[in-house]
N, C-alpha and C positions, 0 to 999 in steps of 0.2 A: 511255231512262231519263235524266232530268235530275237531276243531283246538285247540291246547294247549292254555289255557288262559294265556296271558302275562299281568299280572296286573301292573308289574313294571320291568324295566330293570336297571341293574347296569353296568356302564362302568368304567373300571379301567384304569385310565390314561387320563389326560385332554390335551394331546398334540394335534397336528393338526388333526390326524385321530380320536382319542378318542372323542374329543369335537364335531367333525362333525358327527360321528356315533350317539352320544347322541342327536344332533340336529335333525337328521333324524328320530330317534325314537320319539322325541317330535313332529315332523311334523305329525307323524301318530297318535298322540293323546295318546301316551304311557308315563306315568310318568317315569322319569329317575333320578337315583342317579349317579352323576358324581364325581368320586374319583380322588384325587391326593395326593401327599405328603403334610403334614402340612407345611405351610409357616414358614420360620425361623423368620420372623418379621411380625408384624401386625396381622390381623385376620388369624386364622388357615386355613381358606378356601380361602386365598388370591390367590393361584395359580389357582384354579378353577374359581374364580370370574373374574380374568383377562382373562382367556380363554373364558368365556361367553361374555365378552365385545368385544373381538376380533371377535367372531362369527358374531356379528351384522355389522361388517365392511368388511367382506370377500366378494370377488367377484370371481365366481358367488356365490350368496347368499345361505348359507347352510340352512337358516331358511325360511320356507314358508311365515311367517309373524313374526314381532317382538314379538307378544304376546306369541308365543309358548315357549319362554325361561322360562315362569312361570312354565312349567312342568319339568324343570331341577333343581334338588336340588344339591347344592354344598356340598361336603363331603370330609373328609380327613381320612387317614388310622390310625391316632393317636387317634381320638375321636369317629369315626363313624362306626367302623367295625360291630357293632351290627345291624346296619340298613341293612347290606347285606342280612340278613335273609328274608327281604321283597321281594327280587328280584327273579323272575321266570326265568330270563335269565340274565346271567352275561357275559359280553364281555370284556376280557382283551385286552388293546390296548396301552401298554407301549412300550418303545424303543425296536427296533429289535435286542436284545441281549439276549442270553440264560440266562446269569447270572442274569440280571435284571428281566426277566420274572419269573424265578424260585424263586427269592427272594420275589416277589409279591405273588406267590402261597403259599409260606411258611407263609406269613402274613395273608392271607385270608381264607385258606383252612378249618379252624374250624368254619367259620361263614357262610358257604354256605348252603342254604336250601336243604334238602334231595331230593326234587323233581325238583330242579333247573337245567337248562342246563348251563354248564360252557364252554365257547369257547374262544380261543385265536385268536385275529386278527393278523395274520402274513402274510407276503408276500412270505415267503419261508423257514422258520425254520422248523425243523423236529417236527411233532406233537408227534410222539412216544417218542422222547427224552425228550420233555417238560413234557410229562405225567409221566416220571419216578420219579419225586419228589412228585407226588400227592399220597395221601393215597388211599387205596383200595376202600373206599366209594365214591371217585370221579372219579375213572378210567372209569367207563362205561358211565358217563354223560359228559365226556370231549371230545372236538374235535377242529379242526381248522376251522376258518371262515375268509376268505380273502375278505374284502371290497376293492374296487378300489377307488382311489382319483380323484374327490371329491365324497364322499359316497352318497350324495343325487342324483347326476346326472348320475353316472356310473352304468349301468344296471347290470353288472356282480358281483356276489358274489360266491366265491368258498367255498365249504364245504369239509373238509379233515378229515376223521375219523382216529382215532388211532386203534390199533389192538383190543382194549377193548370196543370201543364205541358201545352202544346199537343201534340197528336199529331204535327203536322207537324214540330215541333222534334225530337221523339224520332226520327221517321223520317229526318230530315236528318242527325241526329247518328249514327244507326246506319249510314247509307250512308257517311258520312265515315270513321268508324272502321273499317268493314269493307273498303271498296274503296281508300280513300286511304292509310290507315295499316296495313291488312292484318290487322286483328284479328278475333277471334271474339267476337261480342257476345251477351250474355245480359241480358235485362231482369229486374230484381229488384224485389221489393216493398220499401217503406221500413221495414225492420226492422233491429235492431242487427246489424251485420256482414254484412248482406245475405245472399247465398247462399253463395259460395265460402268466405269466412272463417268463416261460421257453421258450415258442415258440416265444412270442413277443420280448423278449430281444435278442434271437438268431437272429431274423429278423433284429433288429437294428445293431447288431454286424456284420452280413453279409453285410448289406448296407454300414457300415463304411469300412469294409475290401475291398469290390469291388469298392467303391468310390475312395479309395486310389489307388487300383490296376489300375483303368482306368483314374486316375488323373482328377477327376471331382470335381469342387468346391462345397462347401456345399450348396449354394443357388440353383445350378443346380440340385444337388441330390434331394433337397426338391421339386423343380419344377417337377421332374420326379416321385417322390414317394408319391405324394399327390393324389388329385382327379383324375389325369390322369389314375391311376391304381386302383381306387376304394378304396382309403384310405383317412383318414381325411386330410383337407387342411393344417393342421400343419405338415403333412408329417413326416420326420424323425428327423431332428435336431431342428426344432421348438418344436416338441413334447418333445425332450430331455430337452430343456430349460424350458418348462412348468413343466415337472415332477421334474426337478432339476438334474443337472449333478451329484451331490453327491449321490442322491437317485439311479440314474441309475448305478453309479459305485458300490454302495453297492449290488445291485441285481446281477451285473456281478460277483462280488467277491464271492457272495453266490454260484453261479454256479461253479466258479473256485475251491473253497475250498470243495464243496460238491460233485463234479462230476469228480473225478480224472481219471476215466476210460472211460469217454465220448470220442468217437472218434474225437470230435471237440474241445477237451479240450484246445488245443494250441491257439484257438481263443477266449477263455474266459478271455480276458484281456482288461483293459482300455487303449485306445490309449494314447500315451505320451502327445499329445497336450491337451487332455481332462484332464489328471491328473494335468498338469501344470495350467490349468484354475481353477480346484478345489483348488489346493494349493494356488492360488492367490485370493481365495474368489469369483471367478466368477462362481457361481453355476447355472446361468440361470436367468429365469424371476424374481425369488424372490430376487436376489441380483442386478438386473439391467443390468447384462451382463452375457453372456455365449458364445454360438456359435454366437449369435446375440446380438447387443446392439443398443438401441434407442438413437439417438443424435438429439435433437430438434424434427423435424417431420420426420427425416430420419431414416431408419433402416440400420445399418451397419452389415457386416458379418466378422467373423474372417478370417484373412489371416495367415495360419499356418506358412508359410515360413518367412513372415515379422513379425510375432508375434504381429500383430496389427490389427485394424479393418479398413475395406475399404468399399466403396459403393458396392452394389450388382449388378451383371451382369448375371442374370440367363438366360441361352439360351437353349431352347429345340429344338432339330433338328426337323424341320417341317415334315420330313418323319416319324420320330418316333411318333409324335403326330397324324399323319394321320393313322398309323397302330393301335395305341391304341384306337382311336375314331371310326374307320370305319371298320377295318378288323373283320371278323368272329372270335369268340373266339378260334376255333380250328386252325386258321391260324396265330394268333398273335405271338406265341412263335417260330414257325418255321421261320417266316419272320424275327423276331428279331435276332434269332440265325444265320441266313444266312448272316446277314449284318456284316461280319467279320471286315470291315474297319471302323465301327462306334463304338466308345467307349460307347456311350450312349445305343445303342442297346445291345451290349455285357454285359454292366452293368445290364440292366433290366433282360435279360435272366438269368444271373448268380445269381441275388438275389432271383429270383423265383425258379430256379433249386435247389439251396442249401436249400431253405426253404422247398421245397417238399421233398428233400432227408432227411433232418433232421426230419421232421414230420413223415415220413414213418418209419424211424429207431426207433424213440422214442415212437411211438403210444402204443405199448404193455406195456411199462414201466410207462407211466405217466397218461394214460387216459383209461377209460372203453371202449370207442369207439370213432370213428372219429367225430361223432356229437359233443361230448363234446369239442374236440379241436376247431372245427370250430365255435361253439357258444362262446367259451371262447375268441377267437381272435376277433370275431365280436363285442361282448358285452364289452370286456375289452380294446380293442385297436382301435375300430371303423372301422374295415375293412368292406367294403360292402359285401364281400364274404370271407369265411374262406379259409385257404390254400388248404384243400382237395377239397372243392367245386370248387376252381379255377382250380385245376389240373383236376378234372372230367370234367368241362366245356370245357377244352382245349384239351380233347381227352386222356383218361386215358392211354391206351397202347402206343400211340405214344410218349407222354411225358416220360413215363417210359423208352422207348428205347433211347430217347435223353439223359436222365440222365445217363443211363448205358454207353452210348458211351463217355460221358464227364468224367465219373469216370475212364474209361479205359485209356483215354487220359490225366489223371491227371489234369483236369481243375477244379475239385470240391474242396471244402474246406477240405473234408476228403475223404479217399479212401475206406471207408467201403462200402460193396456192399448193394444194395437195398434188403430189406427182400424178401424172396421167396413168401410171401403171395401177394405181389403186382401183380404177374403174375397169381395168382389163382382167381382173381376177375376181372370183367369188369368195375364195378363202385363201388365206396366205399360207396356211399349213394344210397340206393334202396328204393322202396316203402315199403318194409317190415322192413326196419331199416338201421342202419349204422354199418359199419364193426368194429368188435372187434378183434384186433390182438391177444390179450391174449387168447380169447376163440375160435378164428377162426370161428366166426359166426356173423350174422347180428342182432343187438340188436334194438328192437322197442323202441319207446318213452315210457317214464313213463306213466302209467295209474293211478297214484296216484290221489285221489279225488281232490286235489287242482288244478290240471291241467284241470279238466273237466269244470272249469269256463272260460278257455281260448278257446273260440269257434274258433278263428283264431289266433293261436300262431305264433311266428316267424317261418318261413319256411326255409327248406334247399332246395338245388337245385333239389333234387329228389321229392319234395312234391308240390302238386298243391292244391290250395284252391278251395273249392266247394261253390260258392256263390249262391246256391239255384236256384229256378225256377223264371224266369223273369215274372213279372206281367205287366210291362209297361216300355218302354224305348224310350228316344229321344237322341239327340246329347249331351245333358248336364247332364242327370241323368238316372239311372236305378233303378227301383223299383222291389224288389224281396222278397222271403220268403223262410224259411227253412222247409216247410212242416207243420208249425203251423199257428196260426191265427194272426200273427203279421207281418205287412208289414215293409220292411226296404228300405229306399231310400239312394243311394250312388251317389255322384257327379262323373262325368266322365271327367270334365275339368281339365286342367293343374293347379296344386296347388289348385284344387277344387274352382277355382274362380267362383263367382256367375254371370252367364250369363243369357240372356233372356231365353234360353232353360232350365236352372236350375230353374228359377222362374216358368216357365210354368210347369215343371216337378213336382215341389213341390205342386202346386195347384192340378194337376191331381192325384198325390199320395194321397193327403188328400181326394179327392173325392172317389178314389178306396178304401182307408182304411175305410172311413165312410160306404161304401156299404157292404164290405165283411170281415172286419178284426176287431180285438179287439182294435188296435191302430197302430200308425205309429212311427217308429224310423228313425231318420236321423243319419247315421253312415258312416264314410269313411273307405275304405279298407286300407288306409295308411294316415300318417300325411302329411300336416297339416289338420285341420278340414276345414278351408277356410281362405284365405288371404283377403276376402271381395269381393266387386263388381268389375266387369270388367269396368274400366273407359275409356278404349281406344275408344269404340264406342261413348260414351257420349261426349268426348272431340272432336272427329271428327265431330259429328253432330252439336255441337255448332259452330265450325269453318266453317261449311257449311251452317250456318244460319237456322238450324233445331231445334231451342229451344223447339218448341211445342212437337216434338217427344221425346226429353229428358224428358220433364215434364211428358209426358204420361208414360214413362218407370219408372220414380220415383214413380208415383201413383201405377203402377203395383207392384213395390217392396213393397210399404207400404201395399197394399192389400194382398200380399203373406204372409207378417208377420202376418197380422190380420187373415188370413186363418188358420195359425198355432194356433193362440190364440183361435179362436172360433170353431175349429173343433169339430164335434160331438163325436169323439173318441179321447182318449188322444194322444198327440204328444210329443215325448220324444227325446231330442237331446243327443246323446252319443258323447261327445267332447274329443278330445285329441290333443295336440300340439296347434298351433296357431288357434285362433278363433277371427279374427279381423273384425272390421267394421260390415258389414252385418251379419257375423257369430255370432257376439256378439248380434246383434239385434234379430236374429232368436232365440237365447237362451233366450232372455228376453220375447219372446212371446210364446214359447212352454209351454205345460202343465207342463213339468218337464225337468230337465237336469241331466244327469249322466256325471260327468267330471273326466277324469284322473287327478291325482294330478299334473302332469306336463302339465297343460294346461295354455296357455298364452292368456288372454282375454282382449280386450279393444276396445273402440270406437276411432279409430285413424284417422278419416276423416280430422280433422283439419290439420294433417301433409301434406295433399295434397290440402289444401286451401278450404275445404268443411266443412259441418256439417253433422252429421248422419241424414239421411232422410228415413230410412227404418222402422221408428217407434220407434227408440231407445230413442230419446229425449221425445217423447210422453210417453213412458213407465216410464222414470225417473220422469216426472212430475206426472204421475198417481200414481206411487209407493210412491213418497214423500207425496202426499196428503193423501194416505191411512195409511202411517206409522207415520205421525206426530201427530195423535190422537188429532186433534184440536189445536195443539200448533203452534208456529211460524214455518213457512215453510222454512225460509231463511237458517238456519244453514245447513240443509240437502241439499238444493239447491246449496249452495256454495261448499259443498263437491263434489257433482257431477260435478258442473261447472268446477272446477279446473281439475278434471280427464279428462273431455271431451276436454276442451280447450287446455290442454297440450298433448293431444293424448296419455295419459298414458296407459300402458299395465300391467295388473296384472302379477306378477311373479310366480303365482301358482293358482290353482283353489281355494285353501283356501283363498288366498289374494283377489281373485275376489269376493268371498263370503263376506269378511269383507268390501270390498268397496261397496257392494250392486249391483254389475253387475250380480251376480248370486244370486238367492233366498237363504234365510237362510236354507231352507230344501233341498238344492241341495246335491245329493249323490256324495261324492268325493271318487274315487277309486284309490288306489295306484298302482295297476298293470294295465297299459293301455290296456293289452290284455283281461281284464275282463269287460270292460265297456259295451260291447254288451250284455253279460250275465246279468249284473245288470239292464241294460235298459229294457230287456225283463221282468225281475221280476217287474220292475216299471210299465210297461204297464199292466201286469196281475193284479197287486195290484189295480191300478186305475180303471181298467175295473170291477174287482170283487166287488169293493165297490160302483158300480153304478155311473160311471163317468158322470158328466154333465158339459158342457162348461160354462164359465163365461158369464154373461150378459154384453153387451156393456155399458160402464159407461157414463152417461149423466151429472154427477155432480162431476166434478173434480175441487177441490179448487186449485187456482194458486196464486203465489206470486205477479204477476202483476207489474205495473210500479215501485213501491218502490223497489222491488227486483232487477229489471233491473238496476235502478239507483245505487244501492249499488255495484252490480257486475261491472258496468262501472267505479266506483271509483277505484276498485281494478285494473282494466285494465289501467286506466289513470296513476296510480302510477307505474305500470310495464313499461308502454311506456316511461314515463319520466325518469325512471331509466335504459333505454336502455335494458331491459330484453326481450322485444318483439318488433317486427317491426310494422309498421302501418298496414300492411296487416294482421298480427296476430291479431291486435286489431279489424279490421273489421270482421274477422272470429268469434272471441270470442264474440264480441258484439251480433252478430246474434244468436249464441248459447245461450247466456243469455236471449235474447228475447223469444226464443222458450221455454226454460226451465221454464221461469216465466209466460208463457201463454200470452205473448204479452202486449202491453201498456194499460192494463185494471186496474181497481181498485184492491187493495190487497184483497185477499180472494174471488175474483169473481169465479163463477162456470162456467165451460166450458165442452165441450164434447170431446171424443177421436178424432172424425173427425176434430174438430176445431184445435186441436193440430197437427194432421197430415197435415192439410192444411198449418199451419205455417211452419212446417218443409220443406214442398215442396217449399213454396214461397221463403224462405231464401236460400235454397239450389240452387234454380234457379238464384237468384241474384249473389251468389258466383261463380257458375260455368261459368258465363258469364264475369267474371273479368279477364283481361289479366294476372294478377299475379297468379291467381289460375290455369289458363291454363298452365302457365310456370311451376308451381309446379307439375301438373299432368304429363306433358311431361317429366320433369326431373326424376320423380319417375319411370315412365314406362321404361325409357332408362337405368337408373342406379340402380334402386331398392332402392335408398336412398332418404330421404326427402330433399327438398330445402327450405331454410329459406330466403325469399325475402321480 
């Protein structure tokens, strides 16, 4: 597969979206020219330079690590238009106004390279209308591209062709967005707000409408429309606050102005209470208040009648919660609809009914098929299932009958009938594809080369993953293959916690791979990679006086890590999401790691009162000795010491590499669905070059007592400044001892096993301390660390 070579990107507009799109391109290693107006005072590039400063302060962080800003070059339209010729991809991201965008096009059109792709980032403006001001030479390379905010983290990007856009341009852009920037691409038709915002904002308007109809307070609506129904925990009004009430209002008004003939047009209006908030500067999270407001440690909610904020009193009817959690999918909506005396039940049925009604009516106008709507809503709004998937899971024909009955009884938001095609199919997603209302056919997934790298892409309700042939299985792990010579191990435990069965499974997997396969990959079928070791049995054993059993288990963990390191065939970890504690340690021992860009890696044991004892500290000491090239060990030891003692977690795979938790040659893959494909390539590469395992090292130079003393001085200052507790000090001191190789002379030579013995010794000291047991118990109960 040949992907268009993007040597440089230009982003026009250094506002919130433009700067963050530039940041994500830089995350991917692509040089970027970031343009804005020339500053009226001071340096001409002052506006862009200020935007770059803001990038480093934003949360969540748009930058993988601070150093990537070096790839972003500041520019202005007054002095630097000639540089635009260097760009292979130009993304315009100025304000969402036709006149402003067209003025920019007039300014830059003569400076665009003849082979460049020119895209406008817009959330809903007409691509064909924007194209009218472009010269003929740019018409066929111009299209819309809609990144969702924040661009680094939101998976969805919509591509919107104009009538003139070349297919090759669309294919090239799809490949770049998917493989290089790691996005999920949906091609939308050129209609107001495209797919995701059209459907997602309708869902919000419907929720507001029915919330008012059934007189439910905002916080109760959010309690009902979050995780209980498979949507983000920010639900409806918290999401509106995060997005910005002004931004939401702009999107609503785009629908109002651009869709005069939509049967739901009467509902495309901003509620009076929300307009008043906007007029008063209460835009949501960015202004400190919106639907919600934080006061001290309390979160207050808007009382519309009192026009003031009050404490929250969210109340979900237990009967409703029971239905949502335990009823079969096909029974939930009939049960809710039948509860005519329950405002909450009627509210939930109504918001789903009208969403289904709207999606069915609009499908042929806004999307090529139902799959595009469902993925757009899942990737852009965080729904666990798209609207058509939810409808299908609930019984397609039965739900259709219920909707028609409510239309007849004038209970729906619009009285337009359901389209005839609804009755012509039994399922909207089938094994052969997803329904296209425009073509009256089922459209299969794209077979473009870029998608062949996604061995297990996001699946729809109609699709089943084929995880190959089982080679070995126990209660914690399954070893399988796809008909090739590469074994794949996947954990079966909740959150992929590392249990005794997982440890035994890894060792058996290595044995099987050594005997019959080119190599072993550890890859999980879903995120996270792992949250680390299961501490519950260890804590219970200590309290039962069985310390010897715990020490034996720690030794088993260490030997499992070493098994990955000394395997006779290459072992490759394919990591995505959280890889904490033992997961990080496994990655340090494997022959190679392929990491999704959005991987969050760290040795976090200090947070539960322990130190890493799966070989992680041994590996740090070993790597420090190898990489210091005979120089002073201490600077590198201190770097690692601070990360481990503070239980720091790298915010990306790139940052984990810069910290040294991942090796410098670790493959970082931007699309998480491609890591298994790349891991297989890595196994084949290592096998074909004649892989040989490393020899166990007997000569590891350590910092010894002087390094321990220096790290203790750091800790003493932190303790005196009340930055850490006495127990934090006790934990960190033991981490320092192991990293430095114990109280030996500086530059003493030790073995790997000696360092593993130190790890195990001080782990056992810590786990028997009452305050550590308190931390473990608190974390197991709450999922949060305890500082005692």
